[in-house]
N, C-alpha and C positions, 0 to 999 in steps of 0.2 A: 736363886741361880747365883749364877756369879756374877758377879758387875763386866766381870773382861770375856762371858762367854755368850756366844750367839749361835742359833741355829744352821746359821753361816758356816762359822768357821769348825760348827762340828763335823758339818757334810763332806768340806775341804780335809780334814783330820780323817773319815772315813777313807776319803778318796788315795791318802799315802797310804794310808795301813794296805789297801789292797795291793797296792803297787808292791808294796814289800813280801807280797803272801805267794811267791811264786811266781815261774814265767809263763803260765800256762794254767788256764783251767775253764771247763768246760761252759758255754756259755751259747747263748743262742741270741742272736738280737736283729742281725737282717741277714737277707738271703744271697746266697754267693753269685759272683759274676754281677755286680753292679754295673749298672748302666753308665752311659759318659754321664758327667753334668750337662746340664740343659744351658743353650747355647749362652744365657741371660748372666751362667755362674761367672762366665768369664769373658770377659769382653778381645778382643782383637789383641789386646794391648799386654793383656794378662791380669790387668785393675781387678781387683775384689778377689785374686786367688788364694791369698791368705783367709780368707772367709770359710774355704771349701774345708768341711772336718776332714779329719784321717779315716782312710778306708778300716770297715769295721764288718767283721764276719762272722759268723758259725765257727765251732770247731771241725775239721772233717771229718767223719767216719772210715772205720778200718778197710782197709782194700787189702787182698792175699794174709801170706802168714807173716806174723813178726818174730823176726830172727834177732836170738840172744846167743852173745858171744861173751864170757870173762875174760875182763881186761885188767893188767896191774901197772905196779910199779913201770914196769920191761916197756910197756906199749903194746899196739898191735893195731889192727885194720877190723874190719865188719861190712860187708856188704848186704845192699836188701834183698830182700826174695826176689824182686824183679830184675836186679842186676845192674838199676839205676843209677845208683849212688854208694858210693863206700865212703865210710867213715875211717881215716886213719888216725891214732891215739902216741903222739909222739913216747918218747920214755923219759917218765918223769912228771908228768900232766896230771898222773894220781897216786896215789899214797899209796892207797891200797886196793885188793885183786874187786873189783866194780864187775855186776852183771849188767853190759851194756844190750839193746835193745835197738831196734830200728824197727817203725811200722812207716809202712804205706799208707795214705789216708787219703781221701777227696782231697783235692784242689780248693778250698773257699777263696784263695788270696785273687784280687781281682787282676786279671792277664798273668797269671800264676800258669806256669809251663808244664802239662803233665800231670801227674800225682806231686800232692804236698810227703814230708816223709817225717814224725814224728821220735825226734831221737829222747831214750828213755833211761833211765828215769829223770822226769822233768827235773831244772833246776838244780843237776850236774855242771860243777863248774871245773875248770882245767888251771892249774897255775903254769900251764904252756898251751897256746893255743892248737887245738886238733883241727885238720883240715875235712872240709867238705865236699868231695868232690861228685859232679854232676853230668852222666853221660848224656847226650842230647842227639838226636835224629835229624835230617835234615827238616822233617816239617815243623821239629820243635823252632827251629827259625828262624822257617817260614816267614816272614814279612819283617823280618830284623836282622841284628851282625850277632855272631859269636860273644865279638868283643863288648858290645852293649849287655849281656846278661848278667843279670845281678842275683844275690841272694836275700830272701828275706824270713824274720821268723814272726812268730804268733806271739805275742805277749798275753798276761795275765784278763785281759779285758776284752780278748778279739781283735785288737790292731794289728797292724804290719809293721814290723822296721826293718828299714831296709839297713844290711849290715856294708857299712862305710869304708872299704877296705880295700888294700891291692888284691886281684883274685890272680891265677894263673891259668892261661886259654892254650889249648892244644887243639889244631884245628885239625891236626891228623889223624889224634886219638879222638876229637868229639867228647871233648871234655873239660869245665869250669870248674875249678878249686877254690877255694874260700876256706879263710882260717876263720873258727868261732869258739866260743870263750863259754859257751853254755847252753844246755839241753834244752828245745821245746819244739814248735813244730818249723819245719825252713823250708820254702819252696824256692827254684830257680823264678825269675820274672825277665822279663824286658825292658831297657829304659828307652826305647823309642820302636814302636810298632806300624806297619801299616799292613790292615786288614782289609779284606775284601769279603764282601756277604752278598749273596752265598758264596760257595766257592766251588757246585757246580752247574753249568747254567747247558741249558739248549740253545739251537739258534734263536735269535734274533732277543731274548732271556735279558735282564739287565741285573747288573752287581753294584754296590755301593762299594766305594772304597773310600778310605782315612788312613790319616796315618795321626798318631797322637803319641802326647809325652808321658810316660810313668813316671813321677817324681816325688818326692819328699815333700812336705811340707814345708814354708820358709820359717815360720813361727817355731815348730821342733823338725830339728832337716832332716832328720833319719824316720819319720814319720811315711808312711805312704798312703798319700792320696788317691780319689779315683784322676784317672787319669784328662788332662784335658787338651786343649785342640791349638796346635800352633797360628801365629799370627797369619793372615793371608801372603804374607809377603814371605812370609820363611818357606813353603810349597811350591815349586814350576816342575815344568816340565815331567809333566806325565804323560806316561807312553805305553804300548803294549810291546812286546816283544823287541824293545829297544827305539820303534819309530814314534816319535812326538806325534801323540793323538790318533797313534792307531791305524788299522786299514779295513780296507770291505774285506778282504782274506783272513787276517787276524782278529777284527774287531776294535769300537772306535773306542776311546775315553775322552773324555770332556770333564774340564774341573767345575766346580758348582760352588757357588758365591760361599756358604762355610769355610771359613778355615780350611787347610789340609783337608778337603772330601772333593770325590771327583764319581762320577756316573762312568760304568764301563758297560755298553751294549756288544751282545755277541755277535759275530760273522750271520749274516739270513742263511747262509746252509756252513753243514758241519760235515764231512767227510766220514770221519771216522774218531773217537776217543782220541785226545790229544791236549797238552798244555798250553796255555800263555802266562807268559808272565808282564804283570802288570807292576810299574814301580814309577818312583816320585825322589826329586832331589831336594834336601831339604838341611833349610840355611841352617844350622843349630851347633853352632862350637861346644864343642864337650875335651873334655881331655878324660883316657882311659888307662891307669895306672895297676899295668899289669906287670908281676913280677919274670926275672928278678931286676928291678929297677928300671923297667923301661915304662917310658910316658908315650900314649899316643896321642896325635890332635885329630878329631873328624869336623873335616867344613864341608860343609857342601856337599850330605852324604848319600849316595842312590841306598832306597830301600825298594826291596822289592817283593812280591807276594804271587803265587800260581794259580792261574783258575783254571780247574778242570772243563772242557768242552766236550759234550756230550754227542759223540756223532750219530747220527740219526738218518738214511738216506736209502732209497730202494732201486735195485737193477734191471733191469728187463735184459733178461739174456737169451739169444737166440746163437742155437747152434746148427750152422746147417751142411751141405752135402750138396754140390751140384757139378756135376759132370757129362761131357761130349763122347758120343761114339761107344757107348759101354755094349752097345751089342754085337759091335765087331764087324756090321757091315754097313751100316750108314751111319749119319751125325745124330745120331737120338741127342736129347735131352733129359737125362736122369736127376731128379730133383727129391730133396728128402733134408728136414728140420724138424725139430722141437725149440719147443721153446719155453721157459720159467722164471717167477721174479726171486730176484735177492734181497731178504729186508735184512739190511744189519743198522743195531740199536745198541748202543751201548756195548761195545765189543761182541755183540750175542747176534750170530745169522740164525737167521730161520726163511727155510723155502719151501712158503703153503703150498699142498698138494693140488688144492683147487686151481692154483696158477700150471699146474707140469701140463702141458701140450704137446705133444705126438701128432706130428700132421700125417698122413698117411702118404707113401710116395708116390711123385707121379713123372710120366715117359711121353717127352713131347715132339713127334707126336709118338701118338699110343702105338701105332703101327704102321709101315709105311714099305715102301717097295714093293718088287715083284716074288709073291712067295712058290711061284708055279717055276719061276726059273731063276731067279735071283739075281740082283741080291733084292732081300726083303727080311723083313723082323716082324715078329708080333710081340709085345709086351706083353707078360703077365702077371696082373696086379699082386698085389700081398697087402696084408696091413702094418706090417711091422718095415723093411727095409733095411737101409744101412744107420739110422739112427732109432734106436726107441728105448730110451730112458725112462724108467718107471723108478726110480725114487734119487734127490741128491738130498746131500747132510752138507755140512759145513760149519769151517770154525774161523775165526778170524785170530791171527798173528802178526809181532811184528812191527806193530806200530810205535814210534819212539816220536821225541819231539820234533816238528817240521818238517816226521817223515810221513807219507801214509803206510797204512800196514797189508795186509792183504789178506781178501779171505780164500780159503783152501778149500773146495770140494769135491767132495766123491759122489762118484754118478754110480748107479746101479744102471744096468743095461740088459735085456733080456730080446732073445730070439731074432737077435739081426741076421739077416743073410744077403749074399752078394742078390743084383736083379737077374731077375730071372725071364728068358724071352727064346722064342722057336723062331730060328734064323735058317735063310734059304742063303747061302756064301753063293750058289751059282754049283755046286760040285754035288752037294744033300741038303735034305731038309732034319733039322734037328733041333733038341734043346740044350740050351747054355744057362749056367747060370743057378741060382734056387742053394748054392751050398751056405753052413753056417759062416759067419764072419764076427770077428770081437767087437766090429761096433766101431762108430765114429763116437764121441774122441778122444775114447778111452776113461780108465776108470778115474783122473783127474784132471780137476780144470782151476784155474787160478782168479782171482779179480783183484786191480787195487784199487783199494780203498779210498778211491780220490771220486770231485764231481767231476769227471770227465767222460767223454767215449772213449772205449776202446776197446780192440778185438785183436783175432790173430786169424793170419792164414799157414794152414800145412802146406799146403799149392793152390795155384786158383779155385777160385768156387770152391774152396774145401775151409772149412774156419768157425770162427765164432764173433758175435759181438755184443758187447756191453753199453746200455746205457743209462744212464742215469736218469730217474724219472721225477719231475719236477712238476 
C-alpha cells in the first residue's frame, strides 16, 4: 500500500466521485416526511443546530403523464401534465434542439408543497438560467406566506438543496418563479409554517398547533435540514379568528411549554360545518428578495392556518295549526300537528322516518251548542286533518365562514282535508268542510343551521318551531 494512501482517504475520494456523477440518482435511504427533530436536538437558543444532519429522502415515484417538448436555441416553454408547473427556457440557453420533459413525482421533501417535478434529462445545464414557475392554491400556502415559498432540488445522494436566489411572486396569479441552472427534481416549500394536526375537528376535539422554521444547514448553507422549533420568546399572541386565546364560540387556544406550540380545543357545540383560523405572531426577522430589485423585511409576522369544524346537531321540528271558530257557529278550537327530527352532520341532512309523527287532529270541545234549534255543531273526526306529512327530505346550503347555512326541507303531504262539521246555524242543519286542502305548511321549509330556537308563524296559532336537541 502506498505510504500516503489510507482507507479513510479512499472513502473521501469515493464521496467526491459520487458528487460528480450527476444531479440525481435513485436512492432509498429514509422515509418521506421526516418527523421534526426531538426537543433534545436543539434547545431554545438553537445550540446544537449544526449537529442536525441534512434531510435525505428517497426519490419520488412518477404521478400522471410525462410531458415532452423539443426546445432549441430559440428557447421555449413547457407545462407539466397537471398544469401546476411551467418551465421557460430563454433564447440562447440551449445550443441545440433538446427533448425537454417534465414528470410529476410524489414529493419526498420534508415540508414540500404538493407534488415534486422531475425535469429531464437530468444534468442538463443552461448557459442562461431557465425560469421555473409554480402555481399555488390557497391550501398550499395555508400556514405560511407566498413570499416565504422557496424551491429546493434533490441532489445525487437524496439531499435537498435550497435555491438561494431572487424570486418573483405574483399573489394575483398565485405563482412563484425561480431561476434554475440545471435539471433534477424540484419542489416548492415554505420557509416558515404554522401547522395544525388534525385539520378537521368535531365538538370538543383537540388539535396541536406549532410553528416551525425550515432552513438550511449552517455548515453548508444551501442544504435543507429538518424543521426546528423557534425560541420560546419568538412566538406569541396565539389567537382564534383574531381573538387572543379564542372564545367559547370559536374554540380556545392555549400556548404549550415547548417553543412555538399550542393546543386548540374546538367549541362544545358546532352548529354546522365552518372554518376557524388559528394564528400566531412570530418574531423572526427575514429579508426576502423579490424581483425586480425589491427587498421585503419580515418582522413579527402573523402566520395563520385554518381548521374545519364539523357540524353535528339535531333539531326537533314541530309544525302546528291551531284555529278558533272553524265550525262557523261557535268558538271551537281546532288543533293539528306533526313532529319530526332533522339530523345535520358534516353538512349532510337526514330525517329519520321513525321520528316522523303525525298527530290526529282534535277539536275542543268535540261538540257544543243546541243541535235542534241552533247554534250548535258536532265535529266529524278524521285521521289526516290539515297537516299530514308523509315524508321529509333535505339538504344543506349556504354555509360560509362565520355565517350559518340553511337546511332546505322538502315536505310530502297526502290526504289533507278541511275540518268537517255538522252544524245548526239556527236556520238549518247541514254538513260543512271535508274538502281537499293543500295542507300546512306547504312543500318547503327552511331551518337555520344554528344552535338556537327558531320558528315562524304564518298567522296567530299557525306555524312551526325548531328546537336544537341537547
